[in-house]
C-alpha positions in Angstrom: -0.1 -0.1 -0.1 1.3 3.6 -0.5 2.6 5.5 2.1 2.3 9.2 0.3 -0.7 11.0 0.0 -1.4 10.1 -3.7 -2.6 6.6 -4.2 -3.5 7.1 -7.8 -0.1 8.0 -8.8 1.8 5.7 -6.5 -0.2 2.7 -7.0 -2.8 2.8 -9.8 -1.0 4.6 -12.4 2.5 3.0 -11.6 0.8 -0.5 -12.0 1.5 -1.6 -8.5 -2.3 -2.0 -7.9 -4.2 -3.6 -10.7 -7.6 -2.1 -11.3 -10.8 -3.3 -13.4 -10.8 -0.5 -15.9 -14.2 1.0 -17.1 -13.0 3.6 -19.6 -9.7 4.8 -20.8 -8.9 8.0 -22.9 -5.3 9.4 -23.7 -5.5 11.5 -20.5 -8.2 9.8 -18.1 -8.6 6.4 -16.7 -12.1 5.3 -14.9 -11.8 2.2 -13.1 -13.9 0.2 -10.1 -12.9 1.4 -6.9 -10.3 -1.0 -5.1 -12.4 -1.1 -1.8 -15.8 0.1 -2.8 -18.1 2.3 -0.5 -21.2 1.7 -2.6 -22.6 -1.3 -4.7 -21.4 0.5 -7.7 -18.2 2.6 -7.1 -16.4 3.9 -10.2 -13.3 6.4 -9.8 -12.2 8.7 -12.6 -8.9 10.1 -12.7 -6.5 12.1 -14.6 -3.5 10.2 -15.8 -1.2 13.0 -14.9 -0.9 14.3 -11.3 -3.2 17.1 -10.5 -3.7 17.9 -6.9 -7.4 18.7 -6.8 -10.3 20.4 -8.5 -9.1 23.7 -7.2 -5.6 23.4 -8.6 -6.3 22.1 -12.1 -5.0 24.4 -14.6 -5.1 22.5 -17.9 -8.9 23.4 -19.4 -8.6 20.8 -22.0 -7.7 18.0 -19.5 -10.6 19.2 -17.3 -12.9 19.0 -20.3 -11.8 15.4 -21.1 -12.1 14.5 -17.5 -15.6 15.7 -17.1 -16.5 14.2 -20.4 -15.5 10.6 -19.1 -17.4 11.4 -15.9 -20.2 12.1 -17.9 -20.1 9.0 -20.2 -19.6 6.7 -17.0 -22.5 8.5 -15.1 -24.7 8.0 -18.0 -24.0 4.3 -18.0 -24.4 4.0 -14.4 -27.8 5.7 -14.5 -28.9 3.6 -17.5 -27.9 0.2 -15.8 -28.9 1.2 -12.0 -31.6 4.0 -12.6 -29.6 6.7 -10.5 -25.9 7.8 -9.8 -24.2 10.3 -7.8 -20.9 12.1 -8.8 -18.7 13.5 -6.3 -15.2 14.7 -5.6 -13.7 15.7 -2.4 -11.4 18.8 -1.4 -9.3 19.6 1.6 -9.2 17.4 4.6 -12.1 15.3 3.0 -9.6 14.4 0.2 -8.0 11.2 1.2 -5.7 10.8 -1.9 -4.1 14.1 -2.9 -4.9 13.5 -6.7 -7.9 14.9 -8.5 -10.6 12.1 -8.7 -14.3 11.8 -9.2 -16.6 9.1 -7.8 -19.3 7.9 -9.5 -21.5 5.7 -7.3 -24.9 4.2 -7.0 -26.9 2.4 -4.2 -26.8 2.6 -0.7 -23.6 3.3 1.1 -22.0 0.0 2.4 -19.7 1.4 4.9 -18.6 4.9 6.4 
C-alpha cells in the first residue's frame, strides 16, 4: 500500500495496484474502486498528477475528465437508475490526486 498521499499516482498509474478498467482515454482512466463504499463505485482520474479540482489549470484536461465522468455516469444511470458524482477537497480528500467518484446504491460502509 502507498505510504504517500497520492494513491492514484503511486499505486494505480504505476501499475502496482491492478484495477478493473471501465473507460480509458489518452488522459483519463476510470475504474472500479479497489475498496468500494457503494455497490457501484467507479473512480475517474486524470493520468497525470493534479492535486485537486481547485488546482487544475489545464482546461482541455478538465473538459476530457468531465466528459469521461459524464459518460460513466450515464452508463451507471442507464444500468442502475441513479448515480451520484462527487469529489472531495481539503481534509475530505484522502488521496491528494484529483478524482471523481461515480456511485450508485446505498452506502456499504462509512
